[in-house]
C-alpha positions as CSV (number, residue, x, y, z in Angstrom):
1,M,-10.1,6.5,-22.4
2,K,-7.4,9.6,-20.9
3,L,-4.1,9.1,-19.8
4,H,-0.8,11.2,-18.5
5,K,1.3,11.2,-21.7
6,K,4.3,10.4,-19.5
7,T,2.6,6.7,-18.3
8,N,4.9,4.2,-20.1
9,R,2.2,1.1,-19.9
10,P,5.1,-1.8,-20.6
11,L,7.0,-1.1,-18.3
12,V,4.4,-0.3,-15.8
13,L,3.2,-3.7,-16.0
14,V,6.5,-5.3,-15.7
15,S,7.1,-3.2,-12.8
16,V,3.8,-4.6,-11.7
17,M,4.2,-8.0,-12.4
18,L,7.6,-7.9,-9.9
19,A,6.0,-6.9,-7.3
20,M,3.0,-8.9,-7.7
21,F,5.8,-12.1,-7.9
22,V,7.3,-10.8,-4.4
23,G,4.2,-10.9,-3.0
24,A,3.2,-14.4,-4.5
25,V,6.5,-16.4,-3.9
26,E,7.1,-15.7,-0.3
27,A,4.3,-18.2,0.7
28,T,6.2,-21.1,-1.2
29,I,9.8,-20.2,-1.0
30,V,9.3,-20.3,2.6
31,S,7.5,-23.1,2.5
32,T,10.8,-25.1,1.6
33,A,12.8,-23.7,4.2
34,M,10.6,-23.8,7.3
35,P,12.3,-27.2,7.8
36,A,15.3,-25.4,8.1
37,I,14.5,-22.5,9.6
38,A,12.8,-24.6,13.0
39,G,15.5,-26.7,12.7
40,E,17.7,-24.0,13.2
41,L,15.7,-21.3,15.6
42,G,13.5,-24.2,17.4
43,G,9.7,-23.9,19.3
44,F,8.6,-26.1,16.5
45,S,4.9,-26.0,18.3
46,R,4.7,-22.2,16.9
47,Y,5.4,-23.3,13.7
48,S,2.0,-22.9,12.0
49,W,2.0,-19.3,13.3
50,I,5.0,-18.5,10.6
51,F,2.5,-18.4,8.1
52,S,-0.7,-17.8,10.0
53,A,0.9,-14.5,11.4
54,Y,1.7,-13.2,7.4
55,L,-2.0,-14.7,7.1
56,L,-3.6,-12.7,9.4
57,M,-2.3,-9.2,8.3
58,S,-2.3,-9.4,5.1
59,T,-5.7,-10.6,4.4
60,V,-7.1,-7.7,7.2
61,T,-5.2,-4.6,5.8
62,V,-6.7,-5.5,2.8
63,L,-9.6,-3.3,2.5
64,I,-8.0,-0.6,3.9
65,Y,-5.2,-0.3,1.6
66,G,-7.5,-0.3,-1.2
67,K,-9.3,2.3,0.4
68,L,-6.4,4.2,1.2
69,A,-5.5,4.2,-2.5
70,D,-9.0,5.7,-3.6
71,L,-8.5,8.1,-1.8
72,F,-4.7,9.3,-2.0
73,G,-3.6,7.5,-4.9
74,R,-2.2,4.1,-5.9
75,K,1.8,5.2,-5.8
76,P,2.2,6.5,-2.4
77,I,-0.1,3.6,-0.7
78,F,1.9,1.1,-2.8
79,F,5.2,2.4,-2.3
80,V,4.2,2.4,1.7
81,G,3.4,-0.6,1.5
82,L,5.7,-2.2,-0.7
83,S,8.5,-0.5,1.8
84,I,6.7,-2.6,5.1
85,F,6.7,-5.8,3.1
86,L,10.5,-5.5,2.5
87,F,11.4,-3.9,5.7
88,G,9.5,-7.2,6.8
89,S,11.4,-9.3,4.7
90,V,15.1,-8.3,6.4
91,L,14.1,-8.2,9.7
92,C,12.9,-11.5,9.3
93,G,16.7,-12.5,8.2
94,F,17.4,-11.4,11.1
95,A,15.4,-13.7,13.6
96,T,17.5,-15.8,16.0
97,S,14.2,-17.2,17.4
98,M,11.1,-18.5,16.3
99,E,9.0,-15.2,18.6
100,Q,11.5,-12.7,16.8
101,L,10.0,-15.0,13.2
102,I,6.8,-14.2,14.3
103,V,6.4,-11.0,14.7
104,F,8.4,-9.8,12.0
105,R,6.1,-12.0,9.4
106,L,3.4,-9.9,11.4
107,I,4.8,-6.9,10.1
108,Q,6.0,-7.9,6.5
109,G,2.1,-9.4,6.3
110,L,1.3,-5.3,7.5
111,G,3.0,-4.5,3.8
112,A,2.2,-7.3,2.0
113,G,-1.7,-6.3,2.2
114,A,-1.2,-3.4,-0.3
115,V,0.9,-5.6,-3.2
116,M,-1.9,-7.3,-4.6
117,P,-5.1,-5.3,-4.6
118,I,-3.1,-2.3,-5.8
119,A,-0.7,-3.9,-8.3
120,T,-4.1,-5.1,-10.1
121,T,-5.9,-1.8,-9.3
122,I,-3.0,0.2,-11.1
123,V,-3.5,-2.3,-14.0
124,G,-7.5,-1.3,-14.3
125,D,-6.5,2.1,-14.3
126,I,-4.1,2.1,-16.9
127,Y,-5.8,-0.5,-19.3
128,S,-9.2,-0.2,-21.1
129,T,-11.9,-2.8,-20.4
130,E,-10.7,-4.9,-23.8
131,E,-7.1,-4.7,-23.0
132,R,-7.2,-5.3,-19.1
133,A,-8.9,-9.1,-20.8
134,K,-6.1,-10.0,-22.0
135,I,-3.5,-8.9,-20.1
136,Q,-5.0,-10.9,-16.9
137,G,-3.3,-13.2,-18.6
138,Y,0.0,-11.8,-18.4
139,L,-1.3,-11.2,-14.5
140,S,-1.9,-14.8,-13.7
141,S,1.2,-16.1,-15.2
142,V,3.1,-14.7,-12.2
143,W,0.8,-17.1,-10.0
144,G,2.2,-19.5,-11.7
145,I,5.5,-18.9,-12.3
146,S,6.1,-18.0,-8.7
147,A,4.1,-21.2,-7.7
148,V,6.6,-23.2,-9.8
149,S,10.0,-21.1,-9.6
150,G,9.3,-20.8,-5.3
151,P,10.2,-24.0,-4.2
152,V,13.0,-24.4,-6.6
153,I,14.4,-20.7,-5.3
154,G,14.0,-21.5,-1.2
155,G,15.9,-25.2,-2.1
156,L,18.4,-23.9,-3.4
157,I,19.4,-21.1,-1.3
158,V,18.4,-23.2,1.8
159,Q,20.9,-25.9,0.6
160,Y,23.8,-23.8,-1.3
161,W,23.3,-20.8,1.4
162,D,21.4,-19.8,4.0
163,W,17.4,-19.4,5.0
164,K,18.0,-15.8,5.9
165,Y,18.0,-15.1,1.7
166,V,15.0,-16.7,2.1
167,F,13.6,-13.2,3.1
168,W,16.0,-11.2,1.4
169,V,15.9,-12.0,-1.5
170,N,12.4,-10.1,-1.5
171,V,14.7,-6.9,-1.3
172,P,15.9,-5.9,-4.9
173,L,13.0,-7.6,-6.8
174,G,10.7,-5.6,-4.8
175,I,13.0,-2.1,-5.0
176,L,12.9,-2.6,-8.5
177,A,9.6,-2.7,-9.2
178,M,9.5,0.3,-6.9
179,V,11.7,2.3,-9.1
180,G,9.4,1.2,-12.1
181,I,6.3,1.9,-11.0
182,Y,8.0,5.9,-9.6
183,F,9.4,6.4,-13.1
184,F,6.7,5.3,-15.7
185,L,3.5,5.0,-13.5
186,H,2.3,9.5,-13.7
187,E,-1.5,9.2,-12.2
188,P,-3.8,11.9,-12.9
189,K,-4.2,14.5,-10.4
190,T,-7.2,14.3,-8.0
191,E,-9.2,17.7,-5.7
192,R,-11.1,15.2,-4.0
193,K,-11.7,16.2,-0.6
194,V,-10.1,13.2,1.4
195,A,-12.5,12.2,4.8
196,I,-10.0,9.6,6.3
197,D,-12.8,6.6,8.3
198,Y,-10.5,5.9,11.5
199,K,-12.9,4.6,13.3
200,G,-14.3,2.0,10.6
201,A,-10.3,1.3,10.3
202,V,-10.0,0.3,13.7
203,L,-13.3,-1.6,13.8
204,L,-12.4,-3.7,11.2
205,T,-8.6,-4.4,11.8
206,T,-10.3,-5.1,14.9
207,S,-13.0,-7.4,14.0
208,L,-11.5,-9.6,11.8
209,S,-7.6,-9.6,13.6
210,I,-10.2,-11.8,16.3
211,I,-12.0,-13.7,13.7
212,L,-9.6,-15.0,12.3
213,F,-7.7,-15.9,14.9
214,W,-10.4,-17.6,16.1
215,L,-10.5,-19.8,13.3
216,V,-7.2,-20.4,12.7
217,E,-6.1,-21.0,15.9
218,G,-9.2,-22.3,17.2
219,G,-9.2,-26.4,18.1
220,Q,-5.7,-25.8,18.3
221,S,-4.4,-23.5,21.1
222,F,-7.9,-23.5,22.6
223,N,-11.2,-26.0,22.5
224,R,-13.8,-24.5,19.7
225,S,-16.2,-25.5,22.4
226,S,-14.7,-23.9,25.3
227,S,-16.0,-20.5,26.4
228,L,-12.8,-18.9,25.0
229,S,-14.1,-19.6,21.8
230,L,-17.1,-18.4,22.5
231,L,-16.2,-14.7,23.7
232,L,-13.7,-14.7,20.7
233,I,-16.0,-15.3,18.2
234,I,-18.9,-12.9,19.8
235,L,-16.3,-10.0,20.5
236,G,-15.3,-9.9,16.7
237,V,-18.9,-10.9,15.3
238,A,-20.3,-7.9,17.0
239,L,-17.5,-5.3,16.2
240,F,-17.5,-6.1,12.6
241,I,-21.2,-5.1,13.4
242,L,-20.5,-2.2,14.4
243,F,-18.7,-2.1,12.0
244,I,-21.5,-2.2,8.9
245,W,-23.2,0.1,11.2
246,I,-20.7,2.9,11.3
247,E,-20.1,2.3,7.6
248,R,-23.4,3.0,6.6
249,K,-23.3,6.4,8.1
250,A,-19.2,7.9,7.6
251,E,-19.1,10.0,4.5
252,D,-16.3,8.1,3.3
253,P,-16.6,4.7,4.5
254,M,-13.6,2.6,4.6
255,M,-15.8,0.0,3.1
256,P,-18.2,1.7,0.1
257,F,-21.1,-1.0,0.4
258,S,-23.1,0.6,-2.4
259,I,-20.9,-1.6,-4.9
260,W,-21.9,-4.8,-3.3
261,K,-25.8,-4.0,-4.7
262,N,-24.2,-5.1,-8.6
263,P,-25.4,-8.8,-8.6
264,V,-22.1,-9.3,-10.8
265,I,-20.1,-7.9,-7.9
266,L,-22.0,-8.9,-5.0
267,Y,-22.0,-12.9,-6.6
268,A,-18.2,-12.6,-7.7
269,N,-17.5,-12.0,-4.4
270,L,-19.5,-14.9,-2.8
271,V,-17.7,-17.2,-5.2
272,S,-13.8,-15.9,-4.5
273,L,-15.0,-16.4,-1.6
274,T,-16.0,-20.1,-2.0
275,T,-12.9,-20.3,-4.4
276,G,-10.3,-19.3,-2.1
277,V,-11.9,-22.7,0.1
278,I,-11.6,-24.8,-2.8
279,L,-8.0,-23.0,-3.4
280,I,-6.6,-24.0,0.3
281,G,-8.0,-27.7,0.6
282,V,-6.3,-28.5,-3.2
283,S,-3.2,-26.6,-2.0
284,S,-2.8,-27.4,1.4
285,Y,-3.9,-31.9,1.3
286,L,-2.4,-33.0,-2.0
287,P,1.1,-33.7,-1.0
288,T,0.0,-35.3,2.2
289,Y,-2.3,-37.4,-0.1
290,V,0.2,-38.6,-2.9
291,T,3.3,-38.6,-0.5
292,G,1.0,-40.7,2.3
293,V,-1.1,-42.7,0.6
294,M,0.3,-43.2,-2.9
295,E,3.8,-43.4,-1.2
296,Q,5.3,-41.4,-3.9
297,S,8.1,-38.8,-3.5
298,A,8.1,-35.2,-2.4
299,M,9.2,-34.3,-6.0
300,I,6.1,-36.6,-7.3
301,A,3.6,-34.3,-4.8
302,G,4.5,-31.3,-6.1
303,F,4.1,-32.4,-9.6
304,T,0.9,-32.5,-8.8
305,L,-0.1,-29.2,-7.2
306,T,1.7,-27.7,-10.0
307,A,-0.6,-28.9,-12.6
308,M,-3.1,-26.3,-10.9
309,S,-0.3,-23.6,-11.3
310,I,0.0,-24.2,-15.0
311,G,-4.1,-24.7,-15.4
312,W,-4.9,-21.3,-13.6
313,P,-2.6,-18.9,-16.1
314,I,-3.4,-20.7,-19.6
315,A,-7.3,-20.6,-18.3
316,S,-6.5,-16.8,-17.3
317,S,-5.7,-16.3,-20.9
318,V,-8.1,-18.1,-22.8
319,A,-10.7,-15.9,-20.4
320,G,-9.3,-12.6,-21.3
321,H,-10.5,-13.5,-25.0
322,L,-13.4,-15.0,-24.3
323,L,-15.1,-12.3,-21.9
324,I,-15.6,-9.5,-24.2
325,R,-17.2,-11.8,-26.8
326,F,-19.6,-14.3,-24.6
327,G,-19.3,-11.8,-21.5
328,T,-18.6,-13.1,-17.6
329,F,-21.8,-14.9,-17.2
330,T,-20.8,-18.0,-19.4
331,V,-17.0,-17.6,-18.3
332,S,-17.2,-17.8,-15.1
333,F,-20.4,-21.3,-15.6
334,A,-17.5,-22.6,-17.6
335,G,-14.9,-22.2,-14.6
336,G,-18.0,-23.1,-12.2
337,I,-18.4,-26.8,-14.1
338,S,-14.5,-27.1,-14.1
339,L,-13.5,-26.7,-10.5
340,V,-16.6,-29.0,-9.8
341,A,-15.1,-31.3,-12.7
342,G,-11.6,-31.8,-11.3
343,S,-13.7,-32.1,-7.4
344,L,-15.2,-34.8,-8.7
345,M,-11.9,-36.5,-9.3
346,F,-10.7,-35.6,-5.8
347,V,-13.4,-37.5,-4.7
348,A,-13.2,-40.9,-6.9
349,M,-9.6,-40.8,-6.0
350,T,-7.6,-44.2,-4.2
351,G,-4.3,-44.5,-3.8
352,E,-3.8,-46.9,-6.9
353,S,-5.7,-43.8,-9.1
354,G,-1.3,-42.9,-8.8
355,P,0.0,-38.9,-9.7
356,L,-1.4,-38.3,-13.4
357,W,-4.8,-38.5,-11.9
358,A,-3.8,-36.0,-9.0
359,A,-2.4,-33.8,-11.5
360,F,-5.5,-33.9,-13.5
361,S,-7.4,-33.4,-11.0
362,S,-6.0,-30.0,-9.7
363,F,-5.4,-29.1,-13.5
364,F,-9.1,-28.7,-13.9
365,V,-9.4,-27.1,-10.3
366,G,-6.8,-25.2,-11.7
367,V,-9.0,-24.2,-15.0
368,G,-11.9,-23.4,-12.7
369,M,-9.9,-20.6,-10.8
370,G,-8.2,-18.8,-14.1
371,L,-11.4,-18.5,-16.0
372,T,-13.7,-17.3,-12.6
373,S,-10.9,-15.0,-11.0
374,T,-10.1,-13.5,-14.4
375,S,-13.5,-13.0,-15.8
376,F,-14.8,-11.4,-12.3
377,I,-11.2,-8.9,-11.8
378,V,-12.4,-7.8,-15.1
379,T,-15.9,-7.1,-14.3
380,I,-16.0,-5.6,-10.8
381,Q,-12.5,-2.9,-12.4
382,G,-15.2,-2.3,-15.0
383,A,-18.5,-1.8,-13.4
384,V,-17.4,1.1,-10.6
385,S,-15.7,4.1,-11.3
386,R,-12.0,4.7,-11.1
387,E,-12.8,6.9,-7.5
388,Q,-14.2,3.2,-6.0
389,R,-12.2,0.6,-8.2
390,G,-9.3,0.3,-5.5
391,S,-11.7,-0.5,-3.1
392,A,-13.6,-3.2,-5.1
393,T,-10.6,-4.9,-6.2
394,A,-9.0,-5.4,-2.8
395,A,-12.7,-6.3,-1.4
396,N,-12.5,-8.7,-4.3
397,M,-9.2,-10.3,-2.6
398,F,-10.1,-9.6,0.3
399,M,-12.7,-12.7,0.0
400,R,-11.0,-15.0,-1.9
401,N,-8.2,-14.7,1.1
402,F,-10.5,-14.7,3.8
403,G,-11.7,-18.1,1.6
404,N,-7.8,-19.3,2.3
405,T,-8.3,-18.9,6.6
406,V,-12.1,-20.1,6.5
407,G,-11.3,-23.2,4.6
408,A,-7.8,-24.2,6.3
409,A,-10.0,-23.9,10.1
410,I,-12.7,-26.3,8.0
411,F,-10.2,-28.8,6.3
412,G,-8.0,-28.9,9.3
413,A,-10.8,-29.9,11.7
414,V,-12.3,-31.8,9.4
415,L,-8.9,-34.2,8.6
416,N,-7.9,-34.4,12.2
417,G,-11.4,-34.9,13.8
418,S,-11.9,-37.6,10.9
419,L,-8.0,-39.6,11.4
420,M,-9.2,-39.6,15.6
421,S,-13.1,-41.2,14.9
422,A,-10.6,-43.9,13.0
423,F,-7.9,-44.6,15.2
424,R,-10.8,-44.7,18.0
425,G,-13.2,-47.2,15.6
426,K,-10.4,-49.5,15.7
427,D,-9.8,-48.9,19.3
428,L,-5.9,-48.5,18.2
429,D,-3.7,-45.9,20.3
430,Y,-2.6,-44.0,17.6
431,E,-2.4,-40.3,17.4
432,V,-3.0,-37.7,14.5
433,N,1.2,-37.1,14.5
434,D,1.4,-40.9,13.5
435,I,0.7,-39.7,9.9
436,N,4.2,-37.6,9.6
437,L,5.8,-41.5,10.0
438,L,3.6,-41.9,5.9
439,L,5.2,-38.4,4.4
440,T,9.0,-39.5,3.4
441,E,10.4,-43.1,2.3
442,E,12.6,-43.0,5.2
443,S,10.4,-42.6,7.8
444,R,8.0,-45.5,6.2
445,S,10.2,-48.0,6.2
446,T,10.6,-47.8,9.9
447,L,7.0,-48.8,9.9
448,G,6.2,-52.6,10.2
449,T,3.6,-53.5,7.2
450,T,0.4,-53.6,9.0
451,K,0.6,-50.3,11.1
452,M,2.1,-48.8,7.5
453,E,-1.9,-50.0,6.5
454,I,-3.8,-49.1,9.4
455,L,-2.4,-45.7,9.3
456,Q,-2.9,-45.5,5.3
457,Q,-6.6,-46.5,5.3
458,A,-6.5,-44.1,7.9
459,L,-5.8,-41.0,6.2
460,D,-6.9,-42.0,2.7
461,G,-10.6,-41.9,4.8
462,S,-9.8,-38.5,6.3
463,L,-8.9,-37.0,2.9
464,Q,-12.3,-38.4,1.2
465,W,-13.9,-36.6,3.5
466,V,-11.5,-33.7,2.6
467,Y,-12.6,-33.8,-0.4
468,V,-16.4,-34.4,-0.4
469,A,-16.2,-30.6,1.4
470,V,-13.9,-29.4,-1.7
471,L,-16.9,-31.1,-3.4
472,L,-19.7,-29.5,-1.8
473,F,-17.6,-26.0,-2.0
474,A,-17.4,-26.1,-5.6
475,I,-21.4,-26.9,-6.2
476,I,-22.7,-24.4,-3.7
477,S,-19.9,-22.0,-6.5
478,L,-21.6,-22.9,-9.5
479,L,-24.5,-22.7,-7.5
480,L,-23.7,-18.6,-7.0
481,I,-22.2,-18.4,-10.6
482,L,-25.7,-19.6,-11.8
483,R,-27.3,-16.2,-9.7
484,I,-24.9,-13.8,-12.0
485,P,-26.8,-11.9,-14.7
486,R,-27.2,-13.7,-18.2
487,G,-25.8,-11.5,-20.8
488,K,-23.0,-9.0,-21.8
489,V,-22.4,-6.5,-18.7
490,V,-22.2,-3.1,-19.5
491,L,-18.8,-1.9,-18.1
492,H,-17.4,1.6,-17.8
493,D,-13.8,2.8,-18.6
494,N,-13.7,5.9,-16.6
495,N,-10.0,5.8,-15.9
């Protein structure tokens, strides 16, 4: 492995982890501040779009940034992406309406698509396969730290300062990461002819934006069986098919489909899609179950979710050591078993199970995530050349993000449909929004015993269907993992 003599790997790693922390903490820190933001800016009906706008843009652009990093080098594209992200962060703090904040979150997401894949690709460039497997444990710990510290930092900022600083706190950390990358990472010069696939980039962005919009807003802004819904999904899929057709003929395609011919990469990416679905199912609805059905505080609900963030980095660190010894199949299979075990515990969970049961279920899912994600990213980065590493890493992260979006749509539809069915079945004059009354101790105290029992039974039964769906995706993940070639996969260190 040839490295530029001036590259300072430890300091580059610290800078990469800092950049990843800024990207990872964004979701949890903003979630905590959103009630205060909505209270000041109004526009509660657009509440979900504060998250959807960021998710849409970061998911759509991740593949494009991965390809650009392969063409022009990691540093310049990383700087462009992180600069856009920080610019959007500054603007978010100056928002005076919910509509403005949504636009600024789109700008933030436009830059965020570069941060995670390129940061991970940089690590793939400067470390060998054996080292990379161990370093992934450090990178995964960033997710755990952000999940634990994000709500705390967000809560302190809202309580003692102003919600604007929730966005502005990113700026000094992001600048510090850029300074570290600028001074300590030195990439080899490439003499590669650059051919930018503009058609592919436009078609990919347009098709995915339409499909993701349909997934996020379907059932809310418009009925999924409406003519508008049908038009959107047909247009999105048609444009994506056109994108694939053009990519196959492009001189230097935005998405090199040749890498998907490798069975390890194919099944690793498919499993990343299904685990992305599982992840959003657990993280979105576990706090609701713990507060609404178990009648626990928001802090206890946060603890049950934090258990997943503890299991994830621990498993990632272990996976790094096991991967070299046992290979991708064995480590990812163990992760698949852990996902199924955690999902089964969720299905078996009742209101009387208590928060410890919920925490252990969450922990097992976290272990499964850590084992699979680490083995996949290390294997994918080692299975392709340096010239394709950015695209391959970005494709894997895109599949996880896309799984999150698909999962949010599926589980939202399952939960709302089950709740409406429960209320209709008993001929009750309740609405889905009445469930909000279960989520705080103050609002629960305003409910009569009978109404609270009815609402809790409806929520419990509906979330059980969500967890059955989570279990189904865990089983699909395990079946896909069984398709991964056995034994140790031959990896390349062509840095």
